[in-house]
N, CA, C and O atoms as a Tripos MOL2 file, in Angstrom:
@<TRIPOS>MOLECULE
protein
  312   311    78     0     0
PROTEIN
NO_CHARGES

@<TRIPOS>ATOM
      1 N          68.9800  101.1690  -63.5350 N.3       1 UNK1
      2 CA         69.2340   99.3310  -63.2550 C.3       1 UNK1
      3 C          70.3380   99.3390  -62.0870 C.2       1 UNK1
      4 O          70.3310   98.2450  -61.5230 O.2       1 UNK1
      5 N          71.1680  100.1170  -61.6100 N.am      2 UNK2
      6 CA         72.1710   99.8480  -60.8780 C.3       2 UNK2
      7 C          71.6130  100.4590  -59.7050 C.2       2 UNK2
      8 O          71.9650   99.8580  -58.6900 O.2       2 UNK2
      9 N          70.9830  101.2910  -59.5220 N.am      3 UNK3
     10 CA         70.2600  101.8970  -58.6020 C.3       3 UNK3
     11 C          69.2930  100.7950  -58.2880 C.2       3 UNK3
     12 O          69.7200  100.1710  -57.3170 O.2       3 UNK3
     13 N          68.3430  100.3890  -58.6570 N.am      4 UNK4
     14 CA         67.4280   99.6230  -58.8670 C.3       4 UNK4
     15 C          68.0730   97.8520  -57.6140 C.2       4 UNK4
     16 O          67.5330   97.2940  -56.6580 O.2       4 UNK4
     17 N          69.2470   97.6280  -58.2800 N.am      5 UNK5
     18 CA         69.4330   96.2730  -57.9530 C.3       5 UNK5
     19 C          70.4250   97.1520  -56.4320 C.2       5 UNK5
     20 O          70.1590   96.5600  -55.3860 O.2       5 UNK5
     21 N          71.2390   98.1330  -56.2550 N.am      6 UNK6
     22 CA         71.3790   98.5290  -55.3540 C.3       6 UNK6
     23 C          70.3310   98.2610  -53.6880 C.2       6 UNK6
     24 O          70.4460   97.6660  -52.6170 O.2       6 UNK6
     25 N          69.1670   99.3070  -54.5390 N.am      7 UNK7
     26 CA         68.6220   99.5950  -53.5420 C.3       7 UNK7
     27 C          67.6580   98.1050  -53.0210 C.2       7 UNK7
     28 O          66.9560   98.1600  -52.0110 O.2       7 UNK7
     29 N          67.7710   96.6930  -53.9590 N.am      8 UNK8
     30 CA         67.0630   95.9010  -53.9290 C.3       8 UNK8
     31 C          67.7790   94.9180  -52.4590 C.2       8 UNK8
     32 O          67.1490   94.3270  -51.5820 O.2       8 UNK8
     33 N          69.5630   95.0680  -52.6690 N.am      9 UNK9
     34 CA         70.3150   94.6130  -51.5350 C.3       9 UNK9
     35 C          70.2280   95.2990  -50.3450 C.2       9 UNK9
     36 O          70.2400   94.8100  -49.2150 O.2       9 UNK9
     37 N          70.1500   96.3130  -50.6200 N.am     10 UNK10
     38 CA         69.9760   96.8510  -49.3940 C.3      10 UNK10
     39 C          68.5710   96.6470  -48.6970 C.2      10 UNK10
     40 O          68.6330   96.7590  -47.4730 O.2      10 UNK10
     41 N          67.2210   96.3520  -49.2500 N.am     11 UNK11
     42 CA         66.3120   95.9660  -48.6200 C.3      11 UNK11
     43 C          66.3190   94.4660  -48.2190 C.2      11 UNK11
     44 O          65.5360   94.1270  -47.3320 O.2      11 UNK11
     45 N          67.2150   93.4350  -48.8460 N.am     12 UNK12
     46 CA         67.4280   92.3090  -47.7040 C.3      12 UNK12
     47 C          68.0890   91.9770  -47.1540 C.2      12 UNK12
     48 O          68.1780   90.8070  -46.7810 O.2      12 UNK12
     49 N          69.1980   93.3350  -46.7380 N.am     13 UNK13
     50 CA         70.1030   93.1690  -45.9550 C.3      13 UNK13
     51 C          69.3740   93.8420  -44.6210 C.2      13 UNK13
     52 O          69.8860   93.5300  -43.5450 O.2      13 UNK13
     53 N          68.1260   94.8190  -44.5820 N.am     14 UNK14
     54 CA         67.8150   95.5300  -44.3120 C.3      14 UNK14
     55 C          66.8200   94.4090  -43.5820 C.2      14 UNK14
     56 O          66.6500   94.5090  -42.3670 O.2      14 UNK14
     57 N          66.2470   93.4750  -44.2300 N.am     15 UNK15
     58 CA         65.1320   92.4570  -43.9770 C.3      15 UNK15
     59 C          65.3670   91.1880  -42.7810 C.2      15 UNK15
     60 O          64.6790   90.6270  -41.9280 O.2      15 UNK15
     61 N          66.6950   91.1260  -43.2630 N.am     16 UNK16
     62 CA         67.8510   89.8640  -42.8360 C.3      16 UNK16
     63 C          67.9350   90.2240  -41.1870 C.2      16 UNK16
     64 O          67.6230   89.4240  -40.3060 O.2      16 UNK16
     65 N          68.2990   91.2480  -41.0160 N.am     17 UNK17
     66 CA         68.8400   92.0880  -39.6240 C.3      17 UNK17
     67 C          67.5090   92.1410  -38.9580 C.2      17 UNK17
     68 O          67.4310   91.7280  -37.8010 O.2      17 UNK17
     69 N          66.2880   92.6770  -39.6540 N.am     18 UNK18
     70 CA         65.1510   92.1620  -38.8200 C.3      18 UNK18
     71 C          64.3070   91.1230  -38.1690 C.2      18 UNK18
     72 O          63.7270   90.9450  -37.0990 O.2      18 UNK18
     73 N          64.5660   90.3250  -39.6700 N.am     19 UNK19
     74 CA         64.3100   88.6020  -38.9000 C.3      19 UNK19
     75 C          65.5310   88.2960  -37.8590 C.2      19 UNK19
     76 O          65.2340   87.8790  -36.7400 O.2      19 UNK19
     77 N          66.1720   88.3900  -38.0230 N.am     20 UNK20
     78 CA         67.5540   87.7290  -37.3340 C.3      20 UNK20
     79 C          67.4230   88.7510  -35.5950 C.2      20 UNK20
     80 O          67.9310   88.3460  -34.5490 O.2      20 UNK20
     81 N          66.4410   90.3810  -35.7700 N.am     21 UNK21
     82 CA         66.2280   90.6810  -34.6500 C.3      21 UNK21
     83 C          65.2720   90.2110  -33.7400 C.2      21 UNK21
     84 O          65.2400   90.3010  -32.5130 O.2      21 UNK21
     85 N          64.2980   89.5640  -34.7400 N.am     22 UNK22
     86 CA         62.7750   89.3890  -34.4180 C.3      22 UNK22
     87 C          63.1300   87.7890  -33.6680 C.2      22 UNK22
     88 O          62.8950   87.6210  -32.4710 O.2      22 UNK22
     89 N          63.7110   86.6840  -34.5280 N.am     23 UNK23
     90 CA         63.9660   85.7350  -33.8660 C.3      23 UNK23
     91 C          65.1030   85.3010  -32.6240 C.2      23 UNK23
     92 O          65.4130   84.1870  -32.2020 O.2      23 UNK23
     93 N          65.6160   86.7820  -32.2060 N.am     24 UNK24
     94 CA         66.2320   86.6670  -30.7920 C.3      24 UNK24
     95 C          65.3560   86.9900  -29.4270 C.2      24 UNK24
     96 O          65.3980   86.5360  -28.2830 O.2      24 UNK24
     97 N          64.2970   88.2890  -30.2830 N.am     25 UNK25
     98 CA         63.2300   88.6940  -29.4620 C.3      25 UNK25
     99 C          62.6760   87.6890  -29.0940 C.2      25 UNK25
    100 O          62.5350   87.5780  -27.8760 O.2      25 UNK25
    101 N          62.0570   86.3840  -30.1410 N.am     26 UNK26
    102 CA         61.1950   85.4520  -29.8220 C.3      26 UNK26
    103 C          61.7720   83.7570  -29.0240 C.2      26 UNK26
    104 O          61.1990   82.7680  -28.5690 O.2      26 UNK26
    105 N          63.0510   84.1550  -29.1960 N.am     27 UNK27
    106 CA         64.1420   83.1500  -28.3130 C.3      27 UNK27
    107 C          63.7150   83.8970  -26.6880 C.2      27 UNK27
    108 O          63.0370   83.2290  -25.9070 O.2      27 UNK27
    109 N          64.0360   84.8690  -26.4250 N.am     28 UNK28
    110 CA         63.8850   85.4850  -25.2100 C.3      28 UNK28
    111 C          62.8920   85.5470  -24.6640 C.2      28 UNK28
    112 O          62.7660   85.4480  -23.4440 O.2      28 UNK28
    113 N          61.9130   85.7380  -25.5440 N.am     29 UNK29
    114 CA         60.1330   85.6290  -25.0910 C.3      29 UNK29
    115 C          60.1340   84.2850  -24.5550 C.2      29 UNK29
    116 O          60.2000   84.0520  -23.3480 O.2      29 UNK29
    117 N          60.0480   83.2700  -25.5890 N.am     30 UNK30
    118 CA         60.2960   81.3830  -25.2810 C.3      30 UNK30
    119 C          61.0650   81.2560  -23.8870 C.2      30 UNK30
    120 O          60.7420   80.4720  -22.9940 O.2      30 UNK30
    121 N          61.7150   81.8010  -23.8610 N.am     31 UNK31
    122 CA         62.8150   81.5160  -22.4280 C.3      31 UNK31
    123 C          61.9950   82.0800  -21.0380 C.2      31 UNK31
    124 O          61.8020   81.5030  -19.9670 O.2      31 UNK31
    125 N          61.5520   83.5860  -21.5430 N.am     32 UNK32
    126 CA         60.7110   83.7960  -20.1180 C.3      32 UNK32
    127 C          59.4430   83.0040  -20.1670 C.2      32 UNK32
    128 O          58.9260   82.6650  -19.1030 O.2      32 UNK32
    129 N          58.9140   82.6890  -21.2780 N.am     33 UNK33
    130 CA         57.6500   82.0700  -20.8320 C.3      33 UNK33
    131 C          57.6980   80.5680  -20.1420 C.2      33 UNK33
    132 O          56.8140   80.1410  -19.3990 O.2      33 UNK33
    133 N          59.2970   79.5970  -20.6500 N.am     34 UNK34
    134 CA         59.4910   78.6250  -19.8660 C.3      34 UNK34
    135 C          59.6480   78.6850  -18.3730 C.2      34 UNK34
    136 O          59.0540   77.9960  -17.5440 O.2      34 UNK34
    137 N          60.8370   79.9280  -18.0980 N.am     35 UNK35
    138 CA         60.7640   80.8150  -16.8200 C.3      35 UNK35
    139 C          58.9950   80.2670  -15.8600 C.2      35 UNK35
    140 O          58.6450   79.4580  -15.0010 O.2      35 UNK35
    141 N          58.4870   81.1410  -16.5720 N.am     36 UNK36
    142 CA         57.3250   81.2050  -15.9070 C.3      36 UNK36
    143 C          56.6960   80.3190  -15.7610 C.2      36 UNK36
    144 O          56.2880   80.0700  -14.6270 O.2      36 UNK36
    145 N          56.3740   79.5120  -16.8170 N.am     37 UNK37
    146 CA         55.7230   78.0090  -16.4080 C.3      37 UNK37
    147 C          56.4570   76.8300  -15.5260 C.2      37 UNK37
    148 O          55.9890   75.8300  -14.9810 O.2      37 UNK37
    149 N          57.6660   77.2990  -15.5980 N.am     38 UNK38
    150 CA         58.5100   76.7760  -14.9030 C.3      38 UNK38
    151 C          58.1080   76.7600  -13.1250 C.2      38 UNK38
    152 O          57.8390   75.8630  -12.3250 O.2      38 UNK38
    153 N          58.2210   78.0840  -13.0510 N.am     39 UNK39
    154 CA         57.3770   78.9390  -11.5560 C.3      39 UNK39
    155 C          55.9130   78.0620  -11.1700 C.2      39 UNK39
    156 O          55.9670   77.2770  -10.2220 O.2      39 UNK39
    157 N          54.8090   78.1990  -11.8200 N.am     40 UNK40
    158 CA         53.5710   77.8190  -11.8190 C.3      40 UNK40
    159 C          53.9220   76.5750  -11.2390 C.2      40 UNK40
    160 O          53.8660   76.3730  -10.0260 O.2      40 UNK40
    161 N          54.5030   75.2160  -12.5950 N.am     41 UNK41
    162 CA         54.7260   73.7810  -12.1960 C.3      41 UNK41
    163 C          55.3350   74.0760  -10.2430 C.2      41 UNK41
    164 O          54.5220   73.7740   -9.3700 O.2      41 UNK41
    165 N          56.4290   74.5230   -9.9090 N.am     42 UNK42
    166 CA         56.5670   74.5330   -8.7160 C.3      42 UNK42
    167 C          55.7550   74.8830   -7.6590 C.2      42 UNK42
    168 O          55.8290   74.2190   -6.6250 O.2      42 UNK42
    169 N          55.0400   75.7540   -7.7360 N.am     43 UNK43
    170 CA         53.9770   76.9280   -7.0290 C.3      43 UNK43
    171 C          53.0850   75.5740   -6.6370 C.2      43 UNK43
    172 O          52.7320   75.2210   -5.5120 O.2      43 UNK43
    173 N          52.8380   74.9410   -7.8870 N.am     44 UNK44
    174 CA         51.3290   73.8520   -7.6670 C.3      44 UNK44
    175 C          52.1390   72.7870   -6.3910 C.2      44 UNK44
    176 O          51.8860   72.4130   -5.2460 O.2      44 UNK44
    177 N          53.3370   72.5870   -7.5110 N.am     45 UNK45
    178 CA         53.8770   71.1710   -6.4460 C.3      45 UNK45
    179 C          54.2430   72.0330   -4.9820 C.2      45 UNK45
    180 O          54.1680   71.1710   -4.1060 O.2      45 UNK45
    181 N          54.4850   72.9120   -4.5520 N.am     46 UNK46
    182 CA         54.5290   73.0830   -3.4370 C.3      46 UNK46
    183 C          53.4620   72.8640   -2.8580 C.2      46 UNK46
    184 O          53.3790   71.9090   -2.0860 O.2      46 UNK46
    185 N          52.3660   73.7230   -3.1010 N.am     47 UNK47
    186 CA         50.5030   73.7010   -2.9040 C.3      47 UNK47
    187 C          50.4750   72.5950   -2.1260 C.2      47 UNK47
    188 O          50.2660   72.3260   -0.9430 O.2      47 UNK47
    189 N          50.8870   71.7410   -3.6480 N.am     48 UNK48
    190 CA         50.4750   70.0350   -2.9050 C.3      48 UNK48
    191 C          50.8640   69.5550   -2.1690 C.2      48 UNK48
    192 O          50.2630   68.8750   -1.3380 O.2      48 UNK48
    193 N          52.1850   69.7930   -2.2560 N.am     49 UNK49
    194 CA         52.5700   68.9500   -0.7260 C.3      49 UNK49
    195 C          52.4430   69.5900    0.3270 C.2      49 UNK49
    196 O          52.8010   68.8150    1.2130 O.2      49 UNK49
    197 N          52.0930   70.7260    0.8560 N.am     50 UNK50
    198 CA         51.6440   71.4040    1.8710 C.3      50 UNK50
    199 C          50.2970   70.5470    1.7960 C.2      50 UNK50
    200 O          50.2010   69.7050    2.6900 O.2      50 UNK50
    201 N          49.1880   70.6170    0.8400 N.am     51 UNK51
    202 CA         47.9670   69.7740    1.2520 C.3      51 UNK51
    203 C          48.2620   68.5310    1.5540 C.2      51 UNK51
    204 O          47.3110   67.9630    2.0900 O.2      51 UNK51
    205 N          49.2850   67.8200    1.4130 N.am     52 UNK52
    206 CA         49.6280   66.5160    1.7970 C.3      52 UNK52
    207 C          49.6130   66.8540    3.0370 C.2      52 UNK52
    208 O          48.6750   66.5230    3.7630 O.2      52 UNK52
    209 N          50.7920   67.6650    3.5370 N.am     53 UNK53
    210 CA         51.4940   67.8510    4.9600 C.3      53 UNK53
    211 C          50.6350   68.3260    5.9490 C.2      53 UNK53
    212 O          50.9900   68.2080    7.1220 O.2      53 UNK53
    213 N          49.4020   68.9210    5.6380 N.am     54 UNK54
    214 CA         48.5500   69.0250    6.1860 C.3      54 UNK54
    215 C          47.6160   67.8280    7.1260 C.2      54 UNK54
    216 O          47.5370   67.5970    8.3320 O.2      54 UNK54
    217 N          46.9690   67.2200    5.8850 N.am     55 UNK55
    218 CA         46.5780   65.5980    5.5230 C.3      55 UNK55
    219 C          47.3440   64.8460    6.7270 C.2      55 UNK55
    220 O          46.7160   64.5260    7.7360 O.2      55 UNK55
    221 N          48.6950   64.5790    6.5910 N.am     56 UNK56
    222 CA         49.3240   63.8130    6.9490 C.3      56 UNK56
    223 C          49.1480   64.5000    8.9300 C.2      56 UNK56
    224 O          48.9900   63.6220    9.7780 O.2      56 UNK56
    225 N          49.1870   65.6600    9.3060 N.am     57 UNK57
    226 CA         48.7710   66.2270   10.6400 C.3      57 UNK57
    227 C          47.8590   65.9270   11.0940 C.2      57 UNK57
    228 O          47.7880   65.8340   12.3190 O.2      57 UNK57
    229 N          46.8030   65.6570   10.2860 N.am     58 UNK58
    230 CA         45.1330   65.4300   10.7980 C.3      58 UNK58
    231 C          43.9550   67.0270   10.8660 C.2      58 UNK58
    232 O          42.8220   67.3380   11.2340 O.2      58 UNK58
    233 N          44.8360   67.4620   10.4110 N.am     59 UNK59
    234 CA         44.0840   68.6570    9.3230 C.3      59 UNK59
    235 C          42.5730   67.8830    8.6000 C.2      59 UNK59
    236 O          42.4580   66.9280    7.8310 O.2      59 UNK59
    237 N          41.6130   68.7280    9.2070 N.am     60 UNK60
    238 CA         40.1200   67.8500    8.1820 C.3      60 UNK60
    239 C          40.3940   68.8100    6.6300 C.2      60 UNK60
    240 O          40.9430   69.8840    6.3850 O.2      60 UNK60
    241 N          39.7310   67.8290    5.8580 N.am     61 UNK61
    242 CA         39.8440   68.6340    4.7210 C.3      61 UNK61
    243 C          39.3850   69.5520    4.1120 C.2      61 UNK61
    244 O          39.7780   70.1360    3.1020 O.2      61 UNK61
    245 N          38.2220   69.7270    4.9730 N.am     62 UNK62
    246 CA         37.4730   71.3250    4.5490 C.3      62 UNK62
    247 C          38.4540   72.4300    4.8180 C.2      62 UNK62
    248 O          38.4650   73.4600    4.1450 O.2      62 UNK62
    249 N          39.3210   72.1850    5.8710 N.am     63 UNK63
    250 CA         39.9690   73.1300    6.3800 C.3      63 UNK63
    251 C          41.3260   73.2690    5.1830 C.2      63 UNK63
    252 O          41.8060   74.3410    4.8140 O.2      63 UNK63
    253 N          41.7100   72.0590    4.7760 N.am     64 UNK64
    254 CA         42.5970   72.2700    4.5250 C.3      64 UNK64
    255 C          42.2100   72.8370    2.7120 C.2      64 UNK64
    256 O          42.9810   73.3710    1.9150 O.2      64 UNK64
    257 N          41.0550   72.5420    2.5700 N.am     65 UNK65
    258 CA         40.4100   72.8860    1.4930 C.3      65 UNK65
    259 C          40.8290   74.6560    1.4520 C.2      65 UNK65
    260 O          41.6550   75.3060    0.8100 O.2      65 UNK65
    261 N          40.0280   74.9240    2.2530 N.am     66 UNK66
    262 CA         40.1120   76.8230    2.2400 C.3      66 UNK66
    263 C          41.5220   77.1170    2.4910 C.2      66 UNK66
    264 O          41.5990   78.2480    2.0100 O.2      66 UNK66
    265 N          42.7710   76.8120    2.9650 N.am     67 UNK67
    266 CA         43.2750   76.9540    2.8520 C.3      67 UNK67
    267 C          44.3400   77.2940    1.3910 C.2      67 UNK67
    268 O          45.0040   78.2690    1.0420 O.2      67 UNK67
    269 N          44.0860   75.9780    0.8310 N.am     68 UNK68
    270 CA         44.9920   75.7420   -0.1310 C.3      68 UNK68
    271 C          44.2650   75.6540   -1.2060 C.2      68 UNK68
    272 O          44.8470   75.7990   -2.2810 O.2      68 UNK68
    273 N          42.9280   75.4160   -1.1990 N.am     69 UNK69
    274 CA         42.4000   76.0210   -3.0490 C.3      69 UNK69
    275 C          41.6050   75.1380   -3.3150 C.2      69 UNK69
    276 O          40.4580   75.3250   -3.7180 O.2      69 UNK69
    277 N          42.3360   73.6700   -3.0390 N.am     70 UNK70
    278 CA         42.1010   72.7290   -3.7970 C.3      70 UNK70
    279 C          40.3710   71.7900   -3.0210 C.2      70 UNK70
    280 O          40.1470   71.4190   -1.8690 O.2      70 UNK70
    281 N          39.8630   71.7430   -3.7550 N.am     71 UNK71
    282 CA         38.3850   71.0930   -3.3330 C.3      71 UNK71
    283 C          38.8120   69.8860   -2.5540 C.2      71 UNK71
    284 O          39.8220   69.2100   -2.7520 O.2      71 UNK71
    285 N          37.5680   69.6590   -1.3210 N.am     72 UNK72
    286 CA         37.6500   68.9820   -0.1400 C.3      72 UNK72
    287 C          38.0230   67.1910   -1.1220 C.2      72 UNK72
    288 O          38.7710   66.2720   -0.7870 O.2      72 UNK72
    289 N          37.2410   67.3190   -2.1890 N.am     73 UNK73
    290 CA         37.6660   65.4680   -3.1020 C.3      73 UNK73
    291 C          38.9060   65.6310   -3.4570 C.2      73 UNK73
    292 O          39.6540   64.7000   -3.1590 O.2      73 UNK73
    293 N          39.4920   66.7710   -4.1540 N.am     74 UNK74
    294 CA         41.0590   66.6070   -4.4480 C.3      74 UNK74
    295 C          41.7710   65.9660   -3.2960 C.2      74 UNK74
    296 O          42.3620   64.8870   -3.3520 O.2      74 UNK74
    297 N          41.5970   67.1340   -1.7080 N.am     75 UNK75
    298 CA         42.5820   66.7280   -1.1630 C.3      75 UNK75
    299 C          42.4600   65.1630   -0.6330 C.2      75 UNK75
    300 O          43.4550   64.4480   -0.5150 O.2      75 UNK75
    301 N          41.0430   64.6980   -0.3120 N.am     76 UNK76
    302 CA         41.0270   63.1620   -0.2140 C.3      76 UNK76
    303 C          41.3860   62.3790   -0.5590 C.2      76 UNK76
    304 O          41.4140   61.3240    0.0740 O.2      76 UNK76
    305 N          41.9330   62.5660   -2.0090 N.am     77 UNK77
    306 CA         42.3570   61.6060   -3.1570 C.3      77 UNK77
    307 C          43.9550   61.9320   -2.9410 C.2      77 UNK77
    308 O          44.4690   61.3050   -3.8670 O.2      77 UNK77
    309 N          45.0040   62.5690   -2.2250 N.am     78 UNK78
    310 CA         45.6550   62.8420   -1.7960 C.3      78 UNK78
    311 C          46.6750   61.9180   -1.1630 C.2      78 UNK78
    312 O          47.6260   62.3850   -0.5360 O.2      78 UNK78
@<TRIPOS>BOND
     1     1     2 1
     2     2     3 1
     3     3     4 2
     4     3     5 am
     5     5     6 1
     6     6     7 1
     7     7     8 2
     8     7     9 am
     9     9    10 1
    10    10    11 1
    11    11    12 2
    12    11    13 am
    13    13    14 1
    14    14    15 1
    15    15    16 2
    16    15    17 am
    17    17    18 1
    18    18    19 1
    19    19    20 2
    20    19    21 am
    21    21    22 1
    22    22    23 1
    23    23    24 2
    24    23    25 am
    25    25    26 1
    26    26    27 1
    27    27    28 2
    28    27    29 am
    29    29    30 1
    30    30    31 1
    31    31    32 2
    32    31    33 am
    33    33    34 1
    34    34    35 1
    35    35    36 2
    36    35    37 am
    37    37    38 1
    38    38    39 1
    39    39    40 2
    40    39    41 am
    41    41    42 1
    42    42    43 1
    43    43    44 2
    44    43    45 am
    45    45    46 1
    46    46    47 1
    47    47    48 2
    48    47    49 am
    49    49    50 1
    50    50    51 1
    51    51    52 2
    52    51    53 am
    53    53    54 1
    54    54    55 1
    55    55    56 2
    56    55    57 am
    57    57    58 1
    58    58    59 1
    59    59    60 2
    60    59    61 am
    61    61    62 1
    62    62    63 1
    63    63    64 2
    64    63    65 am
    65    65    66 1
    66    66    67 1
    67    67    68 2
    68    67    69 am
    69    69    70 1
    70    70    71 1
    71    71    72 2
    72    71    73 am
    73    73    74 1
    74    74    75 1
    75    75    76 2
    76    75    77 am
    77    77    78 1
    78    78    79 1
    79    79    80 2
    80    79    81 am
    81    81    82 1
    82    82    83 1
    83    83    84 2
    84    83    85 am
    85    85    86 1
    86    86    87 1
    87    87    88 2
    88    87    89 am
    89    89    90 1
    90    90    91 1
    91    91    92 2
    92    91    93 am
    93    93    94 1
    94    94    95 1
    95    95    96 2
    96    95    97 am
    97    97    98 1
    98    98    99 1
    99    99   100 2
   100    99   101 am
   101   101   102 1
   102   102   103 1
   103   103   104 2
   104   103   105 am
   105   105   106 1
   106   106   107 1
   107   107   108 2
   108   107   109 am
   109   109   110 1
   110   110   111 1
   111   111   112 2
   112   111   113 am
   113   113   114 1
   114   114   115 1
   115   115   116 2
   116   115   117 am
   117   117   118 1
   118   118   119 1
   119   119   120 2
   120   119   121 am
   121   121   122 1
   122   122   123 1
   123   123   124 2
   124   123   125 am
   125   125   126 1
   126   126   127 1
   127   127   128 2
   128   127   129 am
   129   129   130 1
   130   130   131 1
   131   131   132 2
   132   131   133 am
   133   133   134 1
   134   134   135 1
   135   135   136 2
   136   135   137 am
   137   137   138 1
   138   138   139 1
   139   139   140 2
   140   139   141 am
   141   141   142 1
   142   142   143 1
   143   143   144 2
   144   143   145 am
   145   145   146 1
   146   146   147 1
   147   147   148 2
   148   147   149 am
   149   149   150 1
   150   150   151 1
   151   151   152 2
   152   151   153 am
   153   153   154 1
   154   154   155 1
   155   155   156 2
   156   155   157 am
   157   157   158 1
   158   158   159 1
   159   159   160 2
   160   159   161 am
   161   161   162 1
   162   162   163 1
   163   163   164 2
   164   163   165 am
   165   165   166 1
   166   166   167 1
   167   167   168 2
   168   167   169 am
   169   169   170 1
   170   170   171 1
   171   171   172 2
   172   171   173 am
   173   173   174 1
   174   174   175 1
   175   175   176 2
   176   175   177 am
   177   177   178 1
   178   178   179 1
   179   179   180 2
   180   179   181 am
   181   181   182 1
   182   182   183 1
   183   183   184 2
   184   183   185 am
   185   185   186 1
   186   186   187 1
   187   187   188 2
   188   187   189 am
   189   189   190 1
   190   190   191 1
   191   191   192 2
   192   191   193 am
   193   193   194 1
   194   194   195 1
   195   195   196 2
   196   195   197 am
   197   197   198 1
   198   198   199 1
   199   199   200 2
   200   199   201 am
   201   201   202 1
   202   202   203 1
   203   203   204 2
   204   203   205 am
   205   205   206 1
   206   206   207 1
   207   207   208 2
   208   207   209 am
   209   209   210 1
   210   210   211 1
   211   211   212 2
   212   211   213 am
   213   213   214 1
   214   214   215 1
   215   215   216 2
   216   215   217 am
   217   217   218 1
   218   218   219 1
   219   219   220 2
   220   219   221 am
   221   221   222 1
   222   222   223 1
   223   223   224 2
   224   223   225 am
   225   225   226 1
   226   226   227 1
   227   227   228 2
   228   227   229 am
   229   229   230 1
   230   230   231 1
   231   231   232 2
   232   231   233 am
   233   233   234 1
   234   234   235 1
   235   235   236 2
   236   235   237 am
   237   237   238 1
   238   238   239 1
   239   239   240 2
   240   239   241 am
   241   241   242 1
   242   242   243 1
   243   243   244 2
   244   243   245 am
   245   245   246 1
   246   246   247 1
   247   247   248 2
   248   247   249 am
   249   249   250 1
   250   250   251 1
   251   251   252 2
   252   251   253 am
   253   253   254 1
   254   254   255 1
   255   255   256 2
   256   255   257 am
   257   257   258 1
   258   258   259 1
   259   259   260 2
   260   259   261 am
   261   261   262 1
   262   262   263 1
   263   263   264 2
   264   263   265 am
   265   265   266 1
   266   266   267 1
   267   267   268 2
   268   267   269 am
   269   269   270 1
   270   270   271 1
   271   271   272 2
   272   271   273 am
   273   273   274 1
   274   274   275 1
   275   275   276 2
   276   275   277 am
   277   277   278 1
   278   278   279 1
   279   279   280 2
   280   279   281 am
   281   281   282 1
   282   282   283 1
   283   283   284 2
   284   283   285 am
   285   285   286 1
   286   286   287 1
   287   287   288 2
   288   287   289 am
   289   289   290 1
   290   290   291 1
   291   291   292 2
   292   291   293 am
   293   293   294 1
   294   294   295 1
   295   295   296 2
   296   295   297 am
   297   297   298 1
   298   298   299 1
   299   299   300 2
   300   299   301 am
   301   301   302 1
   302   302   303 1
   303   303   304 2
   304   303   305 am
   305   305   306 1
   306   306   307 1
   307   307   308 2
   308   307   309 am
   309   309   310 1
   310   310   311 1
   311   311   312 2
@<TRIPOS>SUBSTRUCTURE
     1 UNK1         2 RESIDUE 1 A UNK
     2 UNK2         6 RESIDUE 1 A UNK
     3 UNK3        10 RESIDUE 1 A UNK
     4 UNK4        14 RESIDUE 1 A UNK
     5 UNK5        18 RESIDUE 1 A UNK
     6 UNK6        22 RESIDUE 1 A UNK
     7 UNK7        26 RESIDUE 1 A UNK
     8 UNK8        30 RESIDUE 1 A UNK
     9 UNK9        34 RESIDUE 1 A UNK
    10 UNK10       38 RESIDUE 1 A UNK
    11 UNK11       42 RESIDUE 1 A UNK
    12 UNK12       46 RESIDUE 1 A UNK
    13 UNK13       50 RESIDUE 1 A UNK
    14 UNK14       54 RESIDUE 1 A UNK
    15 UNK15       58 RESIDUE 1 A UNK
    16 UNK16       62 RESIDUE 1 A UNK
    17 UNK17       66 RESIDUE 1 A UNK
    18 UNK18       70 RESIDUE 1 A UNK
    19 UNK19       74 RESIDUE 1 A UNK
    20 UNK20       78 RESIDUE 1 A UNK
    21 UNK21       82 RESIDUE 1 A UNK
    22 UNK22       86 RESIDUE 1 A UNK
    23 UNK23       90 RESIDUE 1 A UNK
    24 UNK24       94 RESIDUE 1 A UNK
    25 UNK25       98 RESIDUE 1 A UNK
    26 UNK26      102 RESIDUE 1 A UNK
    27 UNK27      106 RESIDUE 1 A UNK
    28 UNK28      110 RESIDUE 1 A UNK
    29 UNK29      114 RESIDUE 1 A UNK
    30 UNK30      118 RESIDUE 1 A UNK
    31 UNK31      122 RESIDUE 1 A UNK
    32 UNK32      126 RESIDUE 1 A UNK
    33 UNK33      130 RESIDUE 1 A UNK
    34 UNK34      134 RESIDUE 1 A UNK
    35 UNK35      138 RESIDUE 1 A UNK
    36 UNK36      142 RESIDUE 1 A UNK
    37 UNK37      146 RESIDUE 1 A UNK
    38 UNK38      150 RESIDUE 1 A UNK
    39 UNK39      154 RESIDUE 1 A UNK
    40 UNK40      158 RESIDUE 1 A UNK
    41 UNK41      162 RESIDUE 1 A UNK
    42 UNK42      166 RESIDUE 1 A UNK
    43 UNK43      170 RESIDUE 1 A UNK
    44 UNK44      174 RESIDUE 1 A UNK
    45 UNK45      178 RESIDUE 1 A UNK
    46 UNK46      182 RESIDUE 1 A UNK
    47 UNK47      186 RESIDUE 1 A UNK
    48 UNK48      190 RESIDUE 1 A UNK
    49 UNK49      194 RESIDUE 1 A UNK
    50 UNK50      198 RESIDUE 1 A UNK
    51 UNK51      202 RESIDUE 1 A UNK
    52 UNK52      206 RESIDUE 1 A UNK
    53 UNK53      210 RESIDUE 1 A UNK
    54 UNK54      214 RESIDUE 1 A UNK
    55 UNK55      218 RESIDUE 1 A UNK
    56 UNK56      222 RESIDUE 1 A UNK
    57 UNK57      226 RESIDUE 1 A UNK
    58 UNK58      230 RESIDUE 1 A UNK
    59 UNK59      234 RESIDUE 1 A UNK
    60 UNK60      238 RESIDUE 1 A UNK
    61 UNK61      242 RESIDUE 1 A UNK
    62 UNK62      246 RESIDUE 1 A UNK
    63 UNK63      250 RESIDUE 1 A UNK
    64 UNK64      254 RESIDUE 1 A UNK
    65 UNK65      258 RESIDUE 1 A UNK
    66 UNK66      262 RESIDUE 1 A UNK
    67 UNK67      266 RESIDUE 1 A UNK
    68 UNK68      270 RESIDUE 1 A UNK
    69 UNK69      274 RESIDUE 1 A UNK
    70 UNK70      278 RESIDUE 1 A UNK
    71 UNK71      282 RESIDUE 1 A UNK
    72 UNK72      286 RESIDUE 1 A UNK
    73 UNK73      290 RESIDUE 1 A UNK
    74 UNK74      294 RESIDUE 1 A UNK
    75 UNK75      298 RESIDUE 1 A UNK
    76 UNK76      302 RESIDUE 1 A UNK
    77 UNK77      306 RESIDUE 1 A UNK
    78 UNK78      310 RESIDUE 1 A UNK
């Protein structure tokens, strides 16, 4: 009976360690995902800023579209 109890305690400790470790990994992964999402948003904002600047400089929408990947309609809405 004591051996069974000791084994149960060992399993609980091992399980808790794994849960804590998993939580830490999830936290790190969530942080990395957040950073990558932030980079994507930043790149999109920069792309839009550049498209607007080209439009202000008088570059035609078709050329801006080729450079930025935006549709001509999107550029006309900027």
